[in-house]
Backbone as a chain_set.jsonl record, in Angstrom:
{"seq": "MTSRKLISRRQQSGFTLIELMTVVALVVIGLSLALPDLSSFIRRNQISGVTNELMAAMTFARTEAIKRGAPVVICASSNSTGASPSCTGNWEQGYIVFVDTNAGGTRQTTEEVLRAAPASSARVTIQLSGAQAQIRFAPNGMLHGQMAGARFEIKNSSSPTGSREERYICIARAGRAAAINFDTYTNDPRFAGCGA", "coords": {"N": [[3.274, -90.581, -22.474], [4.891, -90.316, -20.202], [5.595, -87.345, -20.59], [3.112, -86.281, -20.169], [2.763, -86.753, -17.333], [4.871, -85.172, -16.17], [4.104, -82.596, -17.127], [1.481, -82.348, -15.477], [2.658, -82.476, -12.911], [4.025, -80.136, -12.7], [2.121, -78.229, -12.752], [0.747, -78.473, -10.465], [2.348, -77.659, -8.421], [3.315, -74.878, -6.109], [1.667, -72.311, -4.282], [-1.639, -72.214, -3.276], [-4.439, -69.922, -3.129], [-5.901, -69.794, -0.899], [-3.632, -70.889, 0.823], [-1.83, -68.845, 0.749], [-3.171, -66.734, 1.672], [-3.699, -67.65, 4.32], [-1.009, -67.657, 5.345], [-0.429, -64.829, 5.11], [-2.227, -63.712, 6.934], [-1.347, -64.955, 9.174], [1.165, -63.563, 9.478], [0.336, -60.948, 9.763], [-1.058, -61.275, 12.164], [1.124, -61.897, 13.961], [2.91, -59.672, 13.71], [1.188, -57.783, 14.904], [0.969, -58.495, 17.368], [3.785, -58.146, 18.162], [4.514, -55.668, 17.849], [3.621, -53.548, 19.743], [5.22, -54.47, 21.827], [7.705, -53.882, 20.664], [7.597, -51.134, 20.646], [7.471, -50.303, 23.282], [9.94, -51.392, 24.108], [11.91, -49.645, 22.627], [11.322, -47.196, 23.971], [11.87, -47.756, 26.643], [14.593, -48.022, 26.026], [15.47, -45.569, 25.254], [15.041, -44.045, 27.636], [16.626, -45.173, 29.236], [19.292, -44.843, 28.205], [19.261, -41.927, 28.389], [19.466, -41.795, 31.284], [21.655, -43.048, 31.915], [23.548, -41.353, 30.649], [23.245, -38.922, 32.386], [23.83, -40.005, 34.705], [26.366, -40.709, 34.418], [27.55, -38.076, 34.031], [26.906, -37.066, 36.832], [28.477, -38.614, 38.469], [31.043, -37.986, 37.424], [31.217, -35.011, 37.946], [30.983, -35.043, 40.679], [33.373, -36.447, 41.129], [35.291, -34.783, 39.878], [34.858, -32.488, 41.813], [36.304, -33.405, 44.066], [38.809, -34.052, 43.345], [39.494, -31.566, 42.4], [39.552, -30.013, 44.642], [37.361, -28.012, 44.895], [34.086, -26.434, 44.436], [31.927, -28.129, 42.445], [29.492, -27.999, 39.819], [26.463, -29.218, 38.499], [24.092, -28.238, 36.16], [21.076, -27.376, 34.292], [20.907, -26.635, 31.238], [20.279, -24.417, 28.387], [21.762, -23.518, 26.38], [23.828, -25.151, 26.199], [25.81, -26.128, 24.203], [26.715, -23.819, 23.185], [28.669, -20.654, 22.81], [29.194, -19.546, 25.139], [27.974, -21.091, 27.761], [25.353, -21.285, 29.704], [23.382, -21.592, 33.123], [20.541, -22.072, 32.374], [16.998, -22.634, 31.251], [15.696, -25.914, 30.789], [16.174, -29.25, 31.808], [15.946, -31.082, 29.66], [16.691, -29.688, 27.585], [19.481, -29.612, 27.609], [22.674, -29.664, 29.631], [25.079, -28.343, 31.793], [28.375, -29.275, 33.097], [30.34, -27.428, 35.482], [33.169, -25.708, 37.104], [32.55, -24.227, 40.077], [34.102, -21.808, 41.046], [33.934, -19.195, 42.288], [31.874, -20.303, 44.182], [29.212, -19.518, 43.848], [27.048, -20.638, 42.527], [25.769, -20.117, 40.194], [27.056, -19.969, 36.688], [29.736, -18.115, 35.842], [31.515, -16.382, 33.328], [34.176, -16.726, 33.503], [34.406, -19.022, 34.541], [35.297, -22.465, 34.431], [34.095, -24.818, 31.871], [33.465, -28.184, 32.249], [32.047, -30.204, 31.174], [29.527, -30.497, 28.544], [26.663, -31.293, 27.66], [24.288, -32.024, 25.292], [20.931, -31.432, 24.029], [18.462, -33.702, 25.006], [16.427, -36.737, 23.71], [13.44, -35.898, 22.043], [11.348, -36.813, 23.112], [11.76, -37.742, 25.712], [11.619, -36.697, 29.093], [13.192, -34.885, 31.807], [13.093, -34.385, 35.251], [13.909, -32.649, 38.068], [13.762, -32.999, 41.519], [11.808, -31.11, 43.705], [12.314, -27.475, 43.995], [14.758, -27.417, 42.852], [17.446, -26.275, 40.709], [19.794, -27.177, 40.232], [22.723, -29.391, 40.81], [24.841, -29.488, 43.257], [28.169, -30.09, 44.227], [30.212, -30.126, 47.003], [33.857, -29.537, 47.91], [34.307, -31.93, 49.056], [32.895, -33.822, 48.005], [30.473, -34.448, 48.855], [27.049, -33.193, 48.853], [26.464, -30.115, 48.234], [26.092, -27.228, 50.717], [22.8, -26.946, 52.278], [21.381, -29.033, 51.113], [19.782, -32.049, 51.266], [19.454, -34.177, 49.721], [18.778, -35.371, 46.565], [16.548, -36.077, 43.766], [16.12, -37.228, 40.389], [13.887, -37.525, 37.803], [13.285, -39.678, 35.256], [11.512, -40.009, 32.161], [9.415, -41.077, 29.511], [7.627, -39.191, 27.532], [5.441, -40.277, 25.683], [4.968, -42.619, 26.969], [2.528, -45.084, 28.114], [-0.047, -44.341, 30.49], [0.589, -45.365, 33.6], [2.63, -47.399, 33.212], [5.042, -47.702, 34.173], [7.522, -47.307, 33.175], [9.34, -45.317, 33.83], [12.36, -43.998, 35.069], [14.861, -43.643, 37.936], [17.149, -41.294, 39.609], [18.893, -41.18, 42.348], [20.201, -39.185, 44.532], [22.342, -39.147, 47.239], [22.765, -37.39, 50.39], [25.578, -37.681, 50.975], [26.436, -37.345, 48.415], [26.652, -39.647, 46.526], [25.328, -41.395, 43.983], [22.477, -43.21, 42.421], [21.12, -44.955, 40.056], [17.738, -46.094, 39.492], [14.942, -48.152, 39.197], [11.245, -47.987, 38.649], [10.091, -49.772, 40.34], [11.877, -50.491, 42.151], [12.274, -47.947, 43.276], [9.764, -47.155, 44.567], [9.507, -49.394, 46.225], [11.788, -50.136, 47.757], [13.076, -49.293, 50.936], [15.059, -47.835, 51.388], [15.255, -45.831, 49.621], [13.335, -44.444, 50.249], [11.62, -41.213, 50.181], [13.696, -39.956, 48.63], [15.327, -37.289, 48.024], [12.987, -35.742, 47.981]], "CA": [[2.795, -90.856, -20.991], [5.911, -89.622, -19.305], [5.537, -86.147, -20.675], [1.983, -85.813, -19.257], [3.286, -86.976, -15.873], [5.513, -84.076, -16.074], [3.293, -81.344, -17.011], [0.676, -82.244, -14.362], [3.327, -82.253, -11.584], [4.356, -78.491, -12.796], [0.78, -77.346, -12.686], [0.139, -78.602, -9.205], [3.398, -76.881, -7.707], [3.015, -73.588, -5.879], [0.626, -72.087, -3.201], [-3.249, -71.856, -3.413], [-4.979, -68.685, -2.813], [-6.193, -70.125, 0.586], [-2.634, -70.976, 1.641], [-1.375, -67.665, 0.791], [-3.951, -65.831, 2.569], [-3.329, -67.842, 5.604], [0.199, -66.96, 5.694], [-0.477, -63.421, 5.21], [-3.175, -63.554, 8.126], [-0.382, -64.948, 10.385], [2.204, -62.636, 9.461], [-0.318, -59.854, 10.247], [-1.192, -61.433, 13.749], [2.457, -62.01, 14.741], [3.191, -58.192, 13.952], [0.231, -56.976, 16.039], [1.411, -58.716, 18.853], [5.093, -57.669, 18.371], [4.681, -54.037, 17.628], [3.436, -52.947, 21.169], [6.559, -54.888, 22.746], [9.027, -53.197, 20.148], [7.515, -49.642, 20.993], [7.979, -50.402, 24.692], [11.374, -51.512, 24.002], [12.572, -48.387, 22.145], [10.977, -46.076, 25.081], [12.942, -47.966, 27.892], [16.236, -47.723, 25.919], [15.669, -43.841, 25.261], [15.052, -43.655, 28.975], [18.105, -45.82, 30.013], [20.293, -44.03, 27.747], [19.342, -40.594, 28.895], [19.661, -42.059, 32.4], [22.969, -43.615, 32.005], [24.155, -40.124, 30.417], [23.015, -38.087, 33.41], [24.721, -40.699, 35.937], [27.66, -40.458, 34.223], [27.912, -36.568, 34.401], [26.957, -36.851, 38.19], [29.843, -39.179, 38.975], [32.171, -36.888, 36.978], [31.033, -33.886, 38.441], [31.451, -35.41, 42.047], [34.745, -36.773, 41.179], [36.193, -33.28, 39.809], [34.896, -31.89, 42.986], [37.071, -33.897, 45.061], [40.169, -33.813, 42.495], [39.976, -30.195, 42.315], [39.123, -29.406, 45.791], [36.557, -26.867, 44.622], [32.512, -26.901, 44.175], [31.608, -28.385, 40.927], [27.94, -27.798, 39.562], [25.655, -29.525, 37.259], [23.047, -27.57, 35.783], [20.288, -27.506, 33.249], [21.585, -25.498, 30.02], [19.496, -24.181, 27.053], [22.769, -23.177, 25.508], [25.012, -26.027, 26.581], [26.936, -26.103, 23.308], [27.234, -22.523, 22.655], [30.079, -20.09, 22.962], [29.32, -19.224, 26.587], [26.851, -21.773, 28.417], [24.789, -20.797, 31.388], [22.604, -22.274, 33.849], [19.148, -21.684, 32.044], [16.323, -23.547, 30.651], [15.231, -27.135, 31.495], [16.945, -30.376, 31.613], [15.713, -31.774, 28.394], [17.663, -28.919, 26.694], [20.857, -30.093, 27.875], [23.027, -29.492, 30.901], [26.662, -28.283, 31.767], [28.975, -29.333, 34.329], [31.344, -26.617, 35.767], [33.91, -25.444, 38.37], [32.032, -22.977, 40.619], [35.417, -21.098, 41.777], [33.418, -18.2, 43.459], [30.798, -20.649, 45.078], [27.931, -18.704, 43.771], [25.883, -21.474, 42.065], [25.709, -19.628, 38.701], [28.279, -19.852, 36.098], [30.493, -16.87, 35.484], [32.124, -16.426, 32.055], [35.56, -17.192, 33.66], [34.394, -20.306, 35.174], [35.544, -23.538, 33.254], [32.986, -25.809, 31.776], [34.258, -29.396, 32.167], [31.295, -31.188, 30.484], [28.54, -30.022, 28.065], [25.625, -32.23, 26.951], [23.303, -31.34, 24.15], [19.334, -31.705, 24.266], [18.07, -35.283, 24.952], [15.49, -37.247, 22.764], [12.376, -35.012, 22.11], [10.4, -37.388, 23.875], [12.228, -37.924, 27.228], [11.499, -35.693, 30.229], [13.806, -35.162, 32.928], [12.639, -33.371, 36.196], [14.775, -32.43, 39.155], [12.83, -32.777, 42.727], [11.885, -29.709, 44.599], [12.511, -26.282, 43.266], [16.123, -27.035, 42.803], [17.811, -26.099, 39.438], [21.101, -27.743, 40.027], [23.221, -30.04, 41.853], [26.139, -28.757, 43.432], [29.063, -30.953, 44.792], [31.535, -29.588, 47.771], [35.177, -30.18, 47.851], [34.685, -33.437, 49.809], [32.259, -34.83, 47.285], [28.988, -34.382, 49.332], [26.136, -32.308, 48.246], [26.996, -28.728, 49.035], [25.103, -26.459, 51.562], [21.9, -27.498, 53.029], [20.92, -29.843, 50.401], [19.883, -33.195, 51.941], [19.594, -35.053, 48.689], [18.075, -35.045, 45.163], [16.023, -36.883, 42.807], [15.781, -37.031, 39.12], [12.774, -38.68, 37.303], [13.445, -39.653, 33.701], [10.565, -40.85, 31.466], [9.137, -40.72, 28.162], [6.224, -38.405, 27.21], [4.614, -41.247, 24.882], [4.825, -43.899, 27.602], [1.232, -45.14, 28.666], [-0.316, -44.047, 32.008], [0.771, -46.646, 34.388], [3.402, -48.52, 32.396], [6.189, -47.844, 34.981], [8.996, -47.313, 32.355], [10.2, -44.33, 34.235], [13.735, -44.197, 35.8], [15.053, -42.277, 38.828], [18.542, -41.077, 39.756], [18.805, -40.617, 43.557], [21.599, -38.407, 44.907], [22.254, -39.126, 48.674], [23.585, -36.44, 51.04], [27.149, -38.0, 50.915], [26.872, -37.035, 47.06], [26.593, -40.893, 45.954], [24.104, -41.38, 42.87], [21.996, -44.603, 42.225], [20.022, -45.029, 39.052], [16.836, -47.105, 39.811], [13.825, -48.497, 38.183], [10.05, -47.527, 39.192], [9.773, -50.717, 41.279], [12.805, -50.613, 43.294], [12.319, -46.607, 43.984], [8.713, -47.401, 45.113], [9.446, -50.647, 47.12], [12.969, -50.388, 48.532], [12.886, -48.208, 51.887], [16.591, -47.037, 51.331], [15.137, -44.673, 48.527], [12.041, -43.504, 50.411], [11.711, -39.647, 50.345], [15.066, -39.686, 47.945], [15.286, -35.664, 47.436], [11.268, -35.249, 47.749]], "C": [[3.853, -90.121, -20.068], [5.662, -88.007, -19.57], [4.236, -85.486, -20.018], [2.088, -85.831, -17.843], [3.875, -85.723, -15.339], [5.16, -82.694, -15.807], [2.054, -81.288, -15.872], [1.34, -81.984, -12.921], [3.8, -80.92, -11.847], [3.178, -77.891, -12.475], [0.267, -77.663, -11.277], [1.297, -77.984, -8.022], [3.213, -75.586, -7.456], [1.936, -73.494, -4.581], [-0.8, -72.067, -3.869], [-3.54, -70.59, -2.792], [-5.185, -68.87, -1.249], [-5.097, -70.247, 1.315], [-2.102, -69.648, 1.774], [-2.021, -66.606, 1.586], [-3.862, -66.143, 4.058], [-2.144, -67.428, 6.297], [0.244, -65.505, 5.896], [-1.238, -63.154, 6.431], [-2.069, -63.775, 9.277], [0.693, -64.011, 10.609], [1.532, -61.519, 10.289], [-0.636, -60.004, 11.566], [0.008, -61.365, 14.495], [2.776, -60.384, 14.651], [2.479, -57.451, 14.652], [0.378, -57.254, 17.094], [2.817, -58.145, 19.39], [5.245, -56.333, 18.518], [4.577, -53.169, 19.14], [4.96, -53.145, 22.074], [7.53, -53.984, 22.281], [8.932, -51.801, 20.652], [7.913, -49.383, 22.496], [9.346, -50.508, 24.831], [12.175, -50.281, 23.508], [12.278, -47.29, 23.391], [11.876, -46.399, 26.123], [14.188, -47.678, 27.321], [16.322, -46.303, 25.77], [15.781, -43.47, 26.597], [16.364, -44.049, 29.601], [19.346, -45.201, 29.458], [20.352, -42.666, 28.274], [19.802, -40.617, 30.463], [21.058, -42.361, 32.744], [24.217, -42.331, 31.78], [24.292, -39.308, 31.51], [23.708, -38.695, 34.759], [26.211, -40.521, 35.658], [28.187, -38.965, 34.343], [27.738, -36.196, 35.692], [28.047, -37.507, 38.798], [30.988, -38.343, 38.458], [32.121, -35.906, 37.406], [31.595, -34.097, 39.885], [33.037, -35.652, 41.884], [35.941, -35.487, 40.763], [36.149, -32.567, 41.042], [35.956, -32.182, 43.896], [38.534, -33.692, 44.377], [40.37, -32.603, 42.498], [39.942, -29.384, 43.582], [38.369, -28.292, 45.714], [35.106, -27.319, 44.309], [32.567, -27.127, 42.689], [30.091, -28.314, 40.907], [27.684, -28.394, 38.35], [24.402, -29.053, 37.343], [22.336, -27.685, 34.563], [20.793, -26.228, 32.253], [20.832, -25.504, 28.712], [20.597, -23.907, 26.018], [23.788, -23.93, 25.95], [25.92, -26.139, 25.63], [27.264, -24.74, 22.553], [28.511, -21.975, 23.164], [30.09, -19.722, 24.8], [28.073, -20.035, 27.369], [26.677, -21.198, 29.602], [23.865, -21.587, 31.918], [20.952, -21.747, 33.504], [18.259, -22.537, 31.436], [15.954, -24.902, 31.273], [16.345, -28.203, 31.047], [17.091, -31.067, 30.305], [16.581, -30.923, 27.25], [19.19, -29.239, 26.649], [21.393, -29.78, 29.454], [24.801, -29.328, 30.753], [27.185, -28.635, 33.052], [30.379, -28.295, 34.549], [31.889, -26.151, 36.973], [33.406, -24.039, 38.876], [33.013, -22.377, 41.582], [34.721, -20.016, 42.768], [32.319, -18.975, 44.41], [29.67, -19.978, 44.859], [26.852, -19.535, 43.212], [25.615, -20.944, 40.78], [26.99, -19.595, 38.004], [28.665, -18.458, 35.573], [31.031, -17.176, 34.29], [33.631, -16.936, 32.371], [35.772, -18.56, 34.348], [34.58, -21.413, 34.13], [34.535, -24.457, 33.261], [33.737, -27.033, 31.284], [33.403, -30.189, 31.279], [29.802, -30.531, 29.763], [27.525, -31.024, 27.429], [24.579, -31.533, 26.18], [21.828, -31.923, 24.615], [19.347, -33.188, 24.2], [16.95, -35.287, 23.786], [14.229, -36.139, 23.123], [11.234, -35.315, 23.023], [10.494, -37.585, 25.432], [12.316, -36.697, 27.862], [12.314, -35.901, 31.13], [13.434, -33.936, 33.895], [13.438, -33.91, 37.403], [13.674, -32.164, 40.234], [12.899, -31.559, 43.212], [11.862, -28.554, 43.453], [13.86, -26.36, 42.939], [16.479, -26.991, 41.144], [19.105, -26.606, 39.095], [21.548, -28.863, 40.998], [24.576, -29.642, 42.037], [27.107, -29.691, 44.449], [30.153, -30.01, 45.557], [32.685, -30.405, 47.37], [35.308, -31.66, 48.259], [33.65, -34.284, 48.92], [30.753, -35.098, 47.718], [28.363, -33.245, 48.715], [26.37, -30.875, 49.022], [25.716, -27.828, 49.747], [24.113, -27.464, 52.226], [20.985, -28.96, 52.159], [20.879, -31.544, 50.896], [19.916, -34.532, 51.01], [18.793, -34.627, 47.627], [17.625, -36.227, 44.389], [15.77, -36.472, 41.206], [14.777, -38.09, 38.747], [13.116, -38.638, 35.984], [12.369, -40.376, 33.31], [10.325, -40.467, 30.022], [7.729, -40.266, 27.957], [5.152, -39.496, 26.594], [4.373, -42.291, 25.664], [3.152, -43.991, 28.175], [1.337, -44.835, 29.97], [-0.094, -45.599, 32.691], [1.823, -47.828, 33.971], [4.65, -48.565, 33.373], [7.492, -48.047, 34.396], [9.682, -46.246, 33.049], [11.311, -44.751, 35.138], [14.014, -43.168, 36.826], [16.527, -42.416, 39.331], [18.082, -40.392, 41.247], [20.174, -40.314, 44.1], [21.286, -38.307, 46.309], [22.958, -37.677, 49.118], [25.112, -36.494, 50.764], [27.637, -37.769, 49.359], [26.933, -38.323, 45.898], [25.444, -41.041, 45.15], [23.923, -42.636, 42.534], [20.799, -44.406, 41.296], [19.169, -46.236, 39.382], [15.611, -47.222, 38.99], [12.611, -48.011, 39.037], [10.015, -48.661, 40.406], [10.428, -50.69, 42.64], [12.614, -49.154, 44.111], [10.887, -46.694, 44.895], [8.679, -48.352, 46.551], [10.744, -50.855, 48.072], [12.996, -49.095, 49.517], [14.258, -47.377, 51.89], [16.263, -45.706, 50.358], [13.854, -43.823, 48.925], [12.403, -42.069, 50.587], [13.215, -39.161, 49.575], [14.805, -38.329, 47.284], [13.86, -35.255, 47.175], [11.487, -34.009, 48.319]], "O": [[3.452, -89.334, -19.211], [5.521, -87.379, -18.521], [4.257, -84.395, -19.449], [1.53, -84.966, -17.169], [3.513, -85.233, -14.269], [5.511, -81.902, -14.933], [1.717, -80.189, -15.431], [0.762, -81.435, -11.983], [4.063, -80.436, -10.745], [3.291, -76.863, -11.807], [-0.733, -77.032, -10.936], [0.987, -77.908, -6.833], [2.929, -74.905, -8.441], [1.482, -74.488, -4.014], [-0.892, -71.879, -5.082], [-2.803, -70.221, -1.878], [-4.638, -68.108, -0.451], [-5.19, -69.839, 2.472], [-1.894, -69.251, 2.921], [-1.383, -65.687, 2.098], [-3.916, -65.274, 4.928], [-2.094, -66.979, 7.442], [0.919, -65.013, 6.8], [-0.793, -62.193, 7.058], [-1.897, -62.946, 10.169], [1.093, -63.692, 11.728], [2.029, -61.153, 11.354], [-0.557, -58.999, 12.273], [0.006, -60.827, 15.602], [2.888, -59.853, 15.756], [2.971, -56.418, 15.105], [0.027, -56.481, 17.985], [3.059, -57.786, 20.543], [6.081, -55.863, 19.29], [5.377, -52.307, 19.504], [5.586, -52.313, 22.73], [8.198, -53.317, 23.072], [9.944, -51.232, 21.059], [8.572, -48.406, 22.854], [9.949, -49.777, 25.617], [13.183, -50.0, 24.157], [13.211, -46.537, 23.67], [12.634, -45.534, 26.561], [14.977, -47.068, 28.042], [17.351, -45.786, 26.205], [16.589, -42.578, 26.855], [17.032, -43.337, 30.35], [20.346, -45.05, 30.159], [21.45, -42.221, 28.61], [20.418, -39.656, 30.926], [21.568, -41.948, 33.785], [25.304, -42.235, 32.351], [25.428, -38.889, 31.728], [24.066, -37.99, 35.703], [27.073, -40.249, 36.494], [29.322, -38.792, 34.789], [28.247, -35.124, 36.019], [28.593, -36.907, 39.724], [31.886, -38.064, 39.252], [33.263, -35.445, 37.401], [32.552, -33.428, 40.275], [33.835, -34.996, 42.555], [37.077, -35.334, 41.213], [37.176, -32.027, 41.455], [36.511, -31.26, 44.495], [39.378, -33.103, 45.053], [41.56, -32.306, 42.608], [40.269, -28.197, 43.583], [38.679, -27.425, 46.531], [34.908, -28.48, 43.95], [33.16, -26.409, 41.884], [29.466, -28.561, 41.939], [28.365, -28.253, 37.334], [23.641, -29.282, 38.283], [23.008, -28.14, 33.637], [20.988, -25.07, 32.622], [20.776, -26.521, 28.022], [20.329, -24.07, 24.827], [24.828, -23.296, 26.128], [27.058, -26.277, 26.078], [27.942, -24.641, 21.53], [29.316, -22.638, 23.819], [31.119, -19.71, 25.476], [27.088, -19.316, 27.535], [27.516, -20.726, 30.37], [23.419, -22.426, 31.135], [20.287, -21.115, 34.325], [18.885, -23.469, 30.933], [15.94, -24.873, 32.503], [17.184, -28.042, 30.16], [18.15, -31.551, 29.903], [17.043, -31.432, 26.229], [19.915, -29.082, 25.666], [20.584, -29.672, 30.375], [25.563, -29.902, 29.975], [26.552, -28.352, 34.069], [31.357, -28.424, 33.812], [31.145, -26.153, 37.955], [33.691, -22.966, 38.343], [32.806, -22.417, 42.795], [34.989, -20.036, 43.97], [31.874, -18.343, 45.367], [29.001, -19.817, 45.879], [25.7, -19.149, 43.413], [24.968, -21.799, 40.174], [27.993, -19.23, 38.617], [27.876, -17.778, 34.918], [31.073, -18.387, 34.072], [34.238, -17.535, 31.483], [36.836, -19.102, 34.646], [34.05, -21.29, 33.026], [34.058, -24.921, 34.297], [34.44, -27.067, 30.274], [34.028, -30.94, 30.53], [28.984, -30.075, 30.561], [27.982, -31.552, 26.416], [24.099, -30.466, 26.562], [21.705, -32.782, 25.488], [20.105, -33.826, 23.47], [16.603, -34.318, 23.11], [14.078, -35.635, 24.236], [10.434, -34.538, 23.546], [9.545, -37.588, 26.215], [12.931, -35.74, 27.393], [12.4, -37.073, 31.496], [13.44, -32.763, 33.521], [13.628, -35.084, 37.721], [12.794, -31.326, 40.039], [13.948, -30.917, 43.181], [11.479, -28.705, 42.293], [14.329, -25.253, 42.676], [15.788, -27.66, 40.376], [19.56, -26.551, 37.952], [20.802, -29.224, 41.908], [25.366, -29.476, 41.107], [26.604, -29.964, 45.539], [30.877, -29.246, 44.918], [32.696, -31.48, 46.771], [36.198, -32.427, 47.89], [33.602, -35.489, 49.165], [29.974, -35.808, 47.081], [29.021, -32.398, 48.11], [26.426, -30.712, 50.241], [24.569, -27.817, 49.3], [24.457, -28.569, 52.646], [20.126, -29.67, 52.681], [21.918, -32.203, 50.87], [20.283, -35.645, 51.386], [18.14, -33.588, 47.719], [18.279, -37.269, 44.375], [15.23, -35.402, 40.925], [14.755, -39.236, 39.197], [13.266, -37.522, 35.487], [12.112, -41.389, 33.961], [11.002, -39.615, 29.447], [6.771, -40.991, 28.223], [4.022, -39.512, 27.081], [3.537, -43.075, 25.214], [2.622, -42.976, 28.627], [2.372, -44.938, 30.628], [-0.55, -46.674, 32.302], [1.766, -48.983, 34.394], [5.301, -49.607, 33.309], [8.393, -48.733, 34.878], [10.887, -46.274, 32.8], [11.213, -45.732, 35.875], [13.567, -42.024, 36.739], [17.05, -43.524, 39.45], [17.279, -39.472, 41.408], [21.111, -41.112, 44.094], [20.33, -37.659, 46.735], [23.583, -36.972, 48.326], [25.769, -35.522, 50.394], [28.804, -37.916, 48.995], [27.18, -38.141, 44.705], [24.401, -40.763, 45.741], [24.909, -43.339, 42.314], [19.744, -43.855, 41.611], [19.719, -47.324, 39.55], [15.336, -46.372, 38.143], [12.896, -47.609, 40.165], [9.885, -48.178, 41.531], [9.942, -50.795, 43.766], [12.75, -49.101, 45.334], [10.991, -46.236, 46.033], [8.061, -48.131, 47.593], [10.722, -51.642, 49.018], [12.948, -47.968, 49.025], [14.34, -46.282, 52.448], [16.972, -44.7, 50.384], [13.387, -42.873, 48.297], [13.468, -41.774, 51.129], [13.778, -38.121, 49.917], [14.2, -38.207, 46.219], [13.576, -34.502, 46.243], [10.562, -33.203, 48.418]]}, "num_chains": 1, "name": "protein.A"}
C-alpha cells in the first residue's frame, strides 16, 4: 500500500505541457517588451559616451590654450592616430587637439599634438554647426576670431525618427561648453541659436 502511494506521487511531480507552454509564452512576451527598451538604452549610452569624450577634449583644449598662452585647435582628423595627424575627414573618423603656434588654423608638422581620439562607434554621427571644420581657442580661453559660438550634434544613425535621443554640445563665445539633451536644447532659451 505504501509503495503504491509513493509511485503515484512520483508520477504526478513535474510540469504539464500546458504549464510549460504558458511559461514559454510569458518569457517571449516579456522579452518582446524589453528588447526595444534595451536597444534604446544601448543607443543612448553610445551617444553619451561620445558626447562625454568630446566634452572632455573641448575642456582640455580650452585649458591648454589658457595654460600655454597660445591658440589651441580641436579638429576632425581621419588620421588622428597616424604618425603625422592632420585636420582632414569628418568627426566620426577621429579628432586631434594641437597647439596652433603659427595661428594658421591647420596643423603643421612642427606643431605639437596634445591629444588624439580614434574613430567613434560606426553608428554615432557627429556634426559641427555651419561650415566650421574646427574649434579654435584663443590664449584667453575664448573662441578665436569671429566665431560667435558653435554646436555639435551627436546622434545614432539607427535611432528611430523622432526618438529625441540626440545630444548637443554648445560652445559659447566665452569658450565654455555645455552638453545638453534634445529637450533642453529646444526648450531652454539660453541655448537658442547656439552655434547655428
